[in-house]
C-alpha positions as MATLAB code, in Angstrom:
seq = 'MVRVTEKESNYQDLDKMSVNELLTNMNNEDKTVPLAVEKAIPQLEALVNVTVDKMKEGGRLFYIGAGTSGRLGILDASECPPTFGVPFDWVIGLIAGGDTAIRKAVEFAEDDMEQAWKDLQEFGMNKNDVVIGIAASGTTPYVIGGLKRANEEGLVTGCIVCNNGSPIANVAQYPVEVVVGPEFVTGSTRLKSGTAQKLILNMLSTSVMIQLGRVKGNKMVDMQLSNVKLVARGVRMVMDETGVDEETATTLLEQYGNVRKAIESTQKI';
ca = [
      57.496   96.856   84.078;
      55.589   97.405   87.395;
      55.953  100.719   88.805;
      56.570  100.964   92.706;
      54.992  104.127   94.379;
      56.725  104.847   97.581;
      55.244  107.430  100.121;
      57.667  109.976  101.557;
      58.675  109.655  105.163;
      56.621  111.557  107.808;
      59.960  112.935  108.714;
      62.209  115.389  107.113;
      65.989  116.244  107.706;
      66.948  112.959  109.230;
      70.509  113.820  108.749;
      70.020  116.797  111.054;
      68.339  114.874  114.045;
      70.227  113.913  117.071;
      70.670  110.259  118.112;
      67.896  110.466  120.776;
      65.491  112.166  117.990;
      66.336  109.400  115.625;
      65.712  106.684  118.007;
      62.444  108.265  119.374;
      61.056  108.971  116.065;
      61.784  105.301  114.711;
      60.158  103.883  117.841;
      57.254  105.996  117.442;
      56.793  104.745  113.819;
      57.333  101.125  115.083;
      54.455  101.333  117.650;
      52.034  101.707  114.575;
      53.142   98.264  113.253;
      51.014   96.000  115.591;
      48.008   97.741  115.017;
      48.509   97.347  111.194;
      48.857   93.610  111.822;
      45.801   93.616  113.899;
      43.645   94.727  110.982;
      45.070   92.005  108.833;
      44.157   89.121  111.268;
      40.902   87.990  109.383;
      42.904   87.757  106.226;
      45.741   85.723  108.166;
      43.208   83.517  109.919;
      41.977   82.204  106.544;
      45.538   81.542  105.325;
      46.400   79.566  108.460;
      43.313   77.492  108.214;
      43.837   76.427  104.675;
      47.475   76.038  105.411;
      46.813   73.590  108.275;
      44.261   71.600  106.234;
      46.809   71.149  103.480;
      49.587   70.230  105.736;
      47.303   67.544  107.345;
      46.849   65.997  103.876;
      50.873   65.901  103.320;
      51.585   69.392  102.065;
      54.497   71.518  102.605;
      54.675   75.363  103.348;
      56.877   77.440  100.869;
      57.822   81.009  101.454;
      59.171   82.795   98.251;
      60.482   86.341   98.383;
      63.453   88.515   97.466;
      65.707   90.738   99.454;
      64.632   91.355  103.074;
      61.352   89.554  102.625;
      63.032   86.402  101.194;
      65.333   86.468  104.169;
      62.523   86.750  106.530;
      60.950   83.688  104.923;
      63.994   81.702  105.248;
      64.351   82.681  108.908;
      60.929   81.558  109.722;
      61.389   78.355  107.823;
      64.583   77.573  109.559;
      63.319   78.025  112.973;
      60.489   75.438  112.750;
      62.478   72.419  112.834;
      64.321   73.373  116.173;
      61.304   74.906  117.810;
      58.613   72.179  116.810;
      60.676   69.234  115.948;
      59.219   68.867  112.454;
      61.178   67.811  109.356;
      63.267   70.278  107.633;
      61.271   69.867  104.479;
      57.908   70.877  106.031;
      58.538   74.629  105.892;
      60.853   75.833  103.090;
      61.995   79.328  102.380;
      63.324   80.311   99.044;
      64.950   83.688   97.811;
      65.566   85.285   94.494;
      69.187   84.718   93.742;
      69.595   81.551   95.857;
      71.545   80.950   99.011;
      74.114   83.741   97.880;
      71.387   86.253   98.371;
      70.866   85.480  102.057;
      74.019   87.341  103.000;
      74.402   89.856   99.993;
      72.177   91.249   97.149;
      72.170   89.639   93.962;
      71.546   92.141   91.242;
      68.228   91.885   89.140;
      67.524   88.371   90.701;
      64.008   89.512   91.715;
      63.278   90.594   88.195;
      63.080   87.119   86.849;
      59.348   85.958   86.405;
      60.303   82.470   85.496;
      62.823   81.705   88.440;
      60.742   81.012   91.360;
      58.698   78.220   89.838;
      62.056   76.703   88.708;
      63.324   76.930   92.338;
      60.130   75.349   93.587;
      60.045   72.605   91.009;
      63.303   71.391   92.666;
      61.310   70.140   95.578;
      58.856   68.132   93.375;
      55.825   70.148   94.270;
      52.608   68.252   95.109;
      48.935   69.398   95.083;
      48.838   69.907   98.788;
      51.824   72.180   99.072;
      51.188   75.998   99.922;
      53.108   78.704   98.456;
      53.266   82.046  100.171;
      54.875   85.027   98.579;
      56.532   87.728  100.736;
      57.000   91.245   99.233;
      56.609   94.659  101.097;
      55.914   96.419   97.757;
      53.543   93.790   96.453;
      55.082   94.089   93.133;
      58.204   91.733   93.008;
      58.498   89.867   89.555;
      59.834   86.902   91.304;
      56.764   86.312   93.504;
      54.354   87.353   91.066;
      55.543   84.520   88.412;
      55.958   82.072   91.162;
      52.543   82.503   92.408;
      50.951   82.493   89.024;
      52.408   79.165   88.152;
      51.547   77.829   91.351;
      48.001   78.933   90.812;
      48.179   77.084   87.416;
      49.256   73.861   88.850;
      46.355   73.827   91.519;
      48.279   74.863   94.526;
      47.002   77.082   97.280;
      48.908   80.467   97.337;
      48.857   83.337   99.723;
      50.954   86.353  100.300;
      52.275   88.969  102.913;
      52.464   92.356  101.578;
      52.415   95.911  102.873;
      50.410   97.633  100.219;
      46.580   97.356   99.501;
      45.497   96.038   95.996;
      49.083   95.088   94.794;
      49.630   92.790   91.906;
      50.928   90.136   94.208;
      47.842   90.255   96.304;
      45.563   90.285   93.322;
      47.297   86.970   92.195;
      47.280   85.238   95.640;
      44.237   83.360   96.721;
      44.674   84.313  100.296;
      46.265   87.627  100.446;
      47.619   89.213  103.820;
      47.843   93.044  103.421;
      49.526   94.653  106.233;
      49.450   98.508  105.458;
      52.314  100.051  107.642;
      52.455  103.536  105.945;
      55.560  105.426  105.020;
      58.880  104.178  106.219;
      61.103  106.377  108.553;
      63.696  106.283  105.591;
      61.558  106.718  102.428;
      61.597  103.428  100.771;
      63.569  101.236  103.385;
      61.266   98.513  103.747;
      63.473   96.381  106.006;
      62.057   98.769  108.758;
      58.295   98.773  109.413;
      57.425   96.480  106.654;
      60.214   94.119  107.680;
      58.840   94.216  111.124;
      55.261   93.606  110.093;
      56.127   90.534  107.909;
      58.347   89.141  110.812;
      55.386   89.569  113.177;
      52.945   87.757  110.550;
      55.273   84.979  109.905;
      55.660   84.492  113.602;
      51.684   84.128  113.947;
      51.407   82.162  111.012;
      53.851   79.432  111.464;
      53.187   79.294  115.304;
      49.489   78.960  114.760;
      50.111   76.299  112.166;
      52.341   74.266  114.295;
      50.071   74.412  117.214;
      47.146   73.366  115.187;
      49.135   70.486  113.674;
      49.811   69.335  117.487;
      53.307   70.417  117.875;
      52.732   72.267  121.270;
      51.357   70.712  124.457;
      49.670   73.201  126.724;
      52.089   76.209  126.162;
      55.349   74.131  125.932;
      57.580   73.138  122.903;
      57.428   69.531  123.816;
      58.834   68.536  120.303;
      61.808   71.091  120.283;
      65.242   69.762  119.359;
      67.517   69.322  122.272;
      70.388   70.875  120.630;
      72.253   72.524  123.496;
      72.684   72.696  126.996;
      70.217   75.523  127.517;
      67.455   73.637  125.598;
      68.195   70.321  127.535;
      67.734   72.162  130.773;
      64.528   73.651  129.524;
      63.553   70.127  128.487;
      64.121   69.019  131.957;
      62.051   71.649  133.518;
      59.170   70.760  131.306;
      59.240   67.150  132.174;
      59.220   68.159  135.804;
      56.382   70.449  135.439;
      54.218   68.165  133.413;
      54.704   64.920  135.415;
      55.731   66.044  138.829;
      59.019   63.830  139.048;
      62.285   65.266  140.436;
      65.076   66.709  138.478;
      67.133   63.614  138.496;
      64.127   61.469  137.102;
      63.418   64.032  134.602;
      66.984   64.164  133.464;
      67.094   60.386  133.344;
      63.756   60.129  131.173;
      65.145   62.759  128.775;
      68.177   61.136  128.126;
      66.315   57.731  127.735;
      63.768   59.196  125.043;
      65.713   62.083  123.716;
      62.425   63.962  123.348;
      60.312   65.888  125.935;
      56.886   64.600  124.561;
      58.163   61.033  124.839;
      59.454   61.422  128.271;
      56.216   62.791  129.531;
      54.208   60.125  127.875;
      56.418   57.394  129.175;
      55.285   58.458  132.795;
      51.623   58.347  131.877;
      51.992   54.653  130.814;
      53.368   53.598  134.263;
];
């Protein structure tokens, strides 16, 4: 059994604090997270580069995790198609315990060393896929087992953890270690650790998608036009990029159903 060592909170007697004290002290702790993320940029850069290379060869990006970590991976994966217009099977998030665990905890699901690879195999893994384990403690058996099997199968593996020298970081080929220190509530890794993981995932997937050509300038030109707000944003993008008026931009967007294609159509005239 992997033993988890949790550092005590920097604060005592939380239950005796006023609301203002709770909010102020939590905010002070949160301010340290971006600085911890900054220190991990060299590690993250290496992971982004290899992920881009593999995805250019037809690979996919998989996140595996349990609890908060697993949910954050699923969140990041689910937002890539609407934001960047990529297929739903380009970035895939898996959580210990399956879809049920997205909404409520599944007891002991994270303790199964074999399940992650079973979950991954349902997607027909190929040699260019990248598997990234997410775990605040760096000790989750579900993630350790999944990364070990991925290594054995010749896949690229990475991780996002919040401890130095953890078992998961030792297994992953491209570890990203963001050491955020003690949580405000001792052991509650949905706090600073969760924030750090979300920041890293934002940076990872956004950088990968930009490198894969899914952004033009600073615009989400491949986004899915799935509601009125996004259609209006798409119209403004076409106007900004081409100089056409709103009526023409709207017509182009309706015709092509995609911001990038609407912009490119004007360049052929």
